[in-house]
C-alpha positions as CSV (number, residue, x, y, z in Angstrom):
1,M,16.0,-35.5,4.6
2,L,15.2,-39.5,5.2
3,I,18.0,-42.0,4.5
4,L,17.3,-45.3,4.3
5,Q,19.8,-48.0,4.8
6,D,19.0,-51.6,3.5
7,E,20.9,-54.4,4.7
8,G,21.6,-57.1,2.1
9,S,21.8,-60.8,3.2
10,L,25.7,-60.3,3.8
11,A,27.1,-58.1,6.9
12,T,29.5,-56.6,4.4
13,S,27.1,-55.6,1.8
14,T,25.2,-52.4,2.3
15,R,23.0,-49.9,0.0
16,K,22.1,-46.6,0.8
17,A,19.2,-44.8,-1.1
18,K,18.5,-41.3,-0.2
19,I,14.9,-40.0,-0.5
20,K,13.9,-36.6,-0.2
21,M,10.4,-35.9,1.7
22,T,8.5,-32.6,2.5
23,V,6.7,-32.1,5.4
24,K,3.9,-29.6,5.3
25,T,1.5,-28.8,8.0
26,T,-1.6,-26.6,7.8
27,S,-5.3,-26.6,9.3
28,L,-8.7,-26.8,9.2
29,S,-11.2,-25.0,11.1
30,L,-14.7,-26.1,11.6
31,S,-17.8,-24.9,13.5
32,T,-20.0,-27.9,15.3
33,Q,-23.1,-28.3,16.7
34,G,-22.2,-31.2,19.0
35,N,-24.2,-34.1,19.8
36,A,-22.6,-36.3,16.9
37,D,-22.4,-33.8,14.7
38,I,-20.9,-35.3,11.7
39,L,-19.1,-33.0,8.9
40,D,-17.9,-34.1,5.6
41,I,-14.3,-32.6,5.4
42,T,-13.2,-34.6,2.2
43,D,-13.2,-31.5,0.0
44,Q,-11.0,-29.6,2.3
45,L,-8.4,-32.4,2.6
46,A,-8.5,-32.6,-1.3
47,N,-7.7,-28.9,-1.5
48,A,-5.0,-28.9,1.2
49,V,-3.4,-31.6,-0.8
50,S,-4.1,-29.8,-4.2
51,K,-2.5,-26.6,-2.5
52,S,0.5,-28.6,-0.9
53,G,2.7,-28.8,-4.1
54,L,3.5,-32.6,-3.3
55,T,2.3,-35.1,-5.9
56,S,2.3,-38.2,-3.7
57,G,2.9,-39.0,0.0
58,T,0.3,-39.3,2.9
59,V,-1.7,-36.7,4.8
60,T,-2.8,-37.1,8.4
61,I,-5.4,-35.3,10.0
62,F,-5.4,-35.1,13.7
63,C,-8.1,-33.8,16.3
64,P,-6.4,-32.4,19.1
65,S,-10.0,-32.7,21.3
66,S,-10.7,-35.8,23.2
67,T,-14.8,-35.4,22.1
68,S,-14.4,-35.7,18.8
69,A,-13.1,-38.2,16.0
70,L,-12.3,-38.9,12.3
71,T,-13.3,-42.0,10.1
72,T,-14.4,-42.9,6.6
73,I,-18.4,-43.3,5.8
74,E,-20.1,-43.3,2.7
75,F,-21.6,-39.4,3.5
76,E,-25.7,-40.0,3.1
77,G,-28.1,-39.9,5.4
78,G,-28.6,-43.7,6.1
79,A,-25.4,-44.6,6.6
80,L,-25.0,-41.6,9.3
81,S,-28.0,-42.3,10.8
82,D,-26.8,-45.7,11.5
83,L,-23.3,-44.7,12.8
84,R,-25.4,-42.0,15.3
85,R,-27.8,-45.0,16.4
86,L,-24.7,-47.5,16.9
87,F,-23.4,-45.0,19.1
88,D,-26.3,-44.4,21.1
89,E,-26.8,-48.1,21.5
90,I,-23.1,-49.1,22.5
91,V,-22.5,-45.6,24.5
92,P,-25.9,-44.1,25.5
93,S,-25.5,-40.7,26.7
94,N,-27.9,-41.1,30.0
95,R,-26.4,-43.6,31.7
96,E,-24.0,-42.4,34.5
97,Y,-20.4,-41.9,34.0
98,A,-17.7,-41.5,36.2
99,H,-16.0,-38.5,34.3
100,N,-19.4,-36.7,34.7
101,E,-19.6,-37.1,38.8
102,R,-16.0,-35.7,38.6
103,W,-16.3,-32.7,36.4
104,H,-20.3,-32.0,36.0
105,D,-20.1,-31.3,32.4
106,G,-22.3,-34.1,31.1
107,N,-20.1,-35.5,28.6
108,G,-18.9,-38.4,29.8
109,H,-20.3,-40.0,26.9
110,S,-18.5,-37.8,24.5
111,H,-14.9,-39.2,25.4
112,A,-16.0,-42.7,25.4
113,R,-17.6,-42.2,21.8
114,A,-14.5,-40.3,20.6
115,A,-12.1,-42.9,21.8
116,L,-13.7,-45.6,20.0
117,L,-13.1,-43.9,16.5
118,G,-9.7,-42.6,17.5
119,P,-8.2,-38.6,16.9
120,S,-6.7,-39.2,13.8
121,L,-6.8,-40.7,10.5
122,T,-3.9,-41.1,7.8
123,I,-4.8,-41.2,4.0
124,P,-2.3,-41.9,0.8
125,F,-2.5,-40.0,-2.4
126,V,-1.2,-40.1,-5.8
127,D,-1.0,-37.6,-8.7
128,E,-2.4,-35.2,-6.0
129,R,-5.6,-37.1,-5.3
130,L,-6.7,-38.7,-2.3
131,T,-6.9,-42.5,-2.6
132,L,-10.5,-42.8,-1.3
133,G,-12.8,-45.4,-2.8
134,R,-16.0,-44.0,-4.9
135,W,-18.5,-43.9,-1.7
136,Q,-15.4,-43.2,1.0
137,Q,-15.4,-40.1,2.4
138,V,-13.7,-38.6,5.5
139,I,-16.1,-37.5,8.3
140,Y,-15.3,-35.5,11.5
141,V,-17.5,-36.3,14.3
142,D,-18.2,-34.5,17.3
143,F,-19.5,-36.2,19.9
144,D,-19.3,-33.1,22.9
145,N,-22.5,-32.1,24.0
146,R,-22.7,-28.0,22.6
147,P,-21.6,-26.5,19.8
148,R,-17.5,-26.0,19.5
149,Q,-15.2,-24.4,17.3
150,R,-12.5,-27.0,16.3
151,K,-9.4,-26.8,14.5
152,L,-8.0,-30.0,12.8
153,V,-4.1,-30.1,12.1
154,V,-3.6,-31.9,8.6
155,Q,-0.1,-32.6,7.9
156,L,1.2,-33.9,4.6
157,I,4.3,-35.8,3.7
158,G,5.6,-36.6,0.5
159,E,7.3,-35.6,-2.8
C-alpha cells in the first residue's frame, strides 16, 4: 500500500490519501539471432497487461543484458533498416573496442549500442490497453554477435 501525504500551504494543514497499488511481475522468453535482431514484443506486452487483472497503471519492461535494449518504433521494414543502418554508422562492428581486447569475444560494439538505447521502457496502460500511438510498437533489439535465449522482466504496477 502506498500512502501519499500532501502538505498544504499551512504547516498545520495536512491531507492523507491511501491508494492501494498492486505490483505483478512476469517474464517474456525470447529466442534471438543476434546482430541487431529486432523483435516486436507489443502483443506479448498487451497480453501481459490483459492477464494481470489490472485496469490502469504502468508496465515496465527490463532486459537483464548488457548487449540488448528496448525502444519503440514503427515496426516496418524501412524503419527497421534505417535503425540498423544508424547503429552501423555510429557504432560500427569492425572498429577496435577495448572490451574486445580484454575479453576477446568480439562484441564490444554490442555493449556500446545497447547502452545508447537502454535496458528498460515504461508504458502507461488505461482500460487494460497500452497507450501506444497508432504506428508505435515496442521492440527488443539484440545487438550481441550470436544467437541468444533471453528472458525479459515485465513488471506491472496499477489498480
